[in-house]
C-alpha positions as CSV (number, residue, x, y, z in Angstrom):
1,M,96.1,-85.6,27.4
2,R,93.2,-88.0,27.9
3,I,89.5,-88.2,28.9
4,I,89.5,-88.8,32.6
5,T,86.2,-90.7,33.2
6,G,82.8,-91.5,31.7
7,I,81.9,-93.3,28.5
8,A,85.1,-92.2,26.7
9,R,87.4,-92.8,29.7
10,G,91.1,-93.2,28.9
11,T,90.8,-92.0,25.3
12,K,94.0,-90.3,24.4
13,L,93.5,-86.9,22.7
14,V,95.6,-85.0,20.3
15,T,96.5,-81.3,20.7
16,L,97.4,-78.5,18.4
17,E,101.1,-78.0,18.3
18,G,102.6,-74.5,18.6
19,I,103.3,-71.6,20.9
20,H,99.8,-70.2,20.7
21,T,98.1,-73.2,22.3
22,R,98.0,-73.9,26.0
23,P,96.0,-77.1,26.7
24,T,94.4,-77.3,30.2
25,S,96.7,-79.6,32.3
26,E,95.4,-82.9,33.7
27,K,95.6,-81.5,37.2
28,V,93.5,-78.4,36.4
29,K,91.0,-80.4,34.4
30,E,90.5,-82.9,37.2
31,A,90.0,-80.0,39.7
32,I,87.4,-78.4,37.4
33,F,85.4,-81.5,36.9
34,S,85.6,-82.4,40.6
35,A,84.1,-79.0,41.4
36,I,81.2,-79.4,38.9
37,Q,80.8,-83.2,38.8
38,F,77.2,-83.3,40.0
39,D,76.2,-80.5,37.6
40,I,77.1,-82.0,34.2
41,H,74.3,-84.5,33.4
42,D,72.1,-83.4,30.5
43,R,73.7,-79.9,30.2
44,I,74.1,-78.1,26.9
45,V,77.8,-77.2,26.8
46,L,79.5,-74.3,25.1
47,D,83.3,-74.5,24.8
48,L,83.9,-71.0,23.3
49,F,87.7,-71.3,22.8
50,G,87.8,-75.0,21.9
51,G,91.5,-75.6,21.3
52,S,91.5,-79.4,21.4
53,G,87.9,-79.7,22.5
54,Q,89.0,-81.6,25.7
55,L,86.8,-79.8,28.2
56,A,83.6,-80.2,26.1
57,L,84.5,-83.8,25.3
58,E,85.1,-84.5,29.0
59,A,81.7,-83.1,29.8
60,L,80.1,-85.2,27.1
61,S,81.9,-88.3,28.4
62,R,80.4,-87.6,31.9
63,G,76.8,-87.2,30.7
64,A,76.3,-83.8,29.1
65,A,73.6,-83.8,26.4
66,K,75.3,-81.8,23.7
67,A,78.4,-79.6,23.1
68,V,79.0,-76.7,20.8
69,I,82.7,-76.2,20.4
70,V,83.9,-72.9,18.8
71,D,87.3,-72.0,17.6
72,N,88.5,-69.6,14.9
73,D,91.6,-71.6,14.1
74,R,91.3,-74.1,11.3
75,G,94.0,-76.3,12.7
76,A,92.2,-76.4,16.0
77,I,89.0,-77.3,14.3
78,S,90.7,-80.3,12.7
79,V,92.1,-81.4,16.1
80,I,88.6,-81.0,17.7
81,K,87.0,-83.1,14.9
82,E,89.7,-85.8,15.3
83,N,89.2,-85.9,19.1
84,A,85.4,-86.0,18.8
85,Q,85.8,-89.0,16.4
86,K,88.3,-90.8,18.7
87,T,86.0,-90.5,21.7
88,K,83.0,-91.6,19.6
89,L,81.2,-88.4,20.8
90,M,80.9,-86.7,17.4
91,D,77.1,-87.2,17.2
92,K,76.8,-85.0,20.3
93,C,79.1,-82.3,19.0
94,V,78.5,-79.2,16.9
95,I,81.9,-77.8,15.8
96,V,82.0,-74.2,14.7
97,N,84.9,-72.5,12.9
98,T,84.2,-68.8,13.7
99,D,85.3,-65.9,15.9
100,W,83.8,-66.0,19.4
101,K,82.2,-62.6,19.1
102,D,80.3,-63.6,15.9
103,F,79.2,-66.8,17.5
104,V,77.9,-65.2,20.7
105,K,76.2,-62.4,18.8
106,H,74.4,-64.8,16.4
107,T,73.6,-68.0,18.3
108,K,70.0,-68.5,19.4
109,E,70.9,-71.4,21.7
110,K,70.9,-71.3,25.5
111,F,73.8,-72.9,27.3
112,S,73.8,-74.4,30.7
113,L,77.5,-75.1,31.0
114,V,80.1,-72.8,29.4
115,F,83.9,-73.3,29.3
116,L,86.0,-70.2,28.7
117,D,89.7,-70.7,28.2
118,P,90.7,-67.7,26.0
119,P,94.2,-66.5,25.4
120,Y,95.7,-65.1,28.6
121,K,95.7,-61.6,27.2
122,A,95.0,-59.1,30.0
123,G,91.4,-58.0,30.1
124,F,90.3,-60.4,27.4
125,I,88.3,-62.6,29.8
126,D,86.4,-59.5,31.0
127,E,85.3,-58.7,27.5
128,V,84.2,-62.2,26.8
129,L,82.1,-62.4,30.0
130,E,80.5,-59.0,29.4
131,K,79.4,-60.1,25.9
132,I,78.0,-63.4,27.3
133,Y,76.1,-61.5,30.0
134,E,74.7,-59.0,27.4
135,T,73.5,-61.5,24.8
136,G,71.3,-63.7,26.9
137,I,72.8,-67.1,25.8
138,L,72.9,-68.5,29.3
139,A,70.2,-70.9,30.5
140,E,68.5,-70.1,33.9
141,D,70.8,-72.4,35.9
142,A,74.0,-71.9,33.9
143,I,77.5,-72.5,35.1
144,I,80.5,-70.7,33.6
145,V,84.0,-72.1,34.1
146,C,86.7,-69.6,33.3
147,E,90.4,-70.4,33.0
148,S,92.7,-67.4,33.0
149,G,96.0,-66.0,33.9
150,I,94.4,-63.3,36.1
151,E,92.8,-63.6,39.5
152,G,89.1,-62.7,39.7
153,V,86.7,-62.1,36.8
154,P,83.9,-59.6,36.4
155,V,80.8,-61.0,38.1
156,S,77.3,-60.1,36.9
157,P,74.6,-59.4,39.5
158,M,72.9,-62.5,38.0
159,V,75.6,-64.7,39.6
160,K,74.3,-66.6,42.6
161,E,77.7,-68.1,43.6
162,S,81.3,-67.6,42.6
163,R,84.3,-69.7,43.5
164,S,88.0,-69.2,42.6
165,Y,90.8,-71.7,42.6
166,K,94.5,-71.2,41.8
167,Y,96.9,-73.8,40.4
168,G,100.3,-72.2,39.8
169,R,99.7,-69.5,37.2
170,V,96.3,-70.8,36.3
171,N,93.2,-69.3,37.9
172,I,89.9,-71.1,37.7
173,N,86.6,-69.2,38.4
174,I,83.3,-71.0,38.6
175,L,80.3,-68.8,38.3
176,R,76.8,-70.3,39.1
177,F,73.7,-68.5,37.9
């Protein structure tokens, strides 16, 4: 696992070992960033299920202004911190060890690029998106990138454009507001 391009290009990242983690593959990550490549610069990023932090760090490497990376697993938080230091992007990161619901409920920040890669539990992505829509944490021109094991996600009436991509068992949905 590595940063594909930008100021941290080629930096090898570490990942959390275990059966509960599922890092985004290089192929899928390249496809995601190809689809949003012209919409990253100066964005405020939220990576709500950070894991290794690779999606937020890739966005920062490509010109995003700031990233808030959230995970409720202490081991994941250690890995995210290590990766942020390795990429020399720690000064643009806020790393938060909390449950996604608590974070979404209490944050006052508005995010313009949101990565959602929650556990592939059926219906879980629906709940996450509904909470995000309800809480008003999206900036006016926000983009949400969802990685899930199901096809299609609930789309709010606020969504201006929705695109879906399939890579084996992985489904990527990009929602533009």
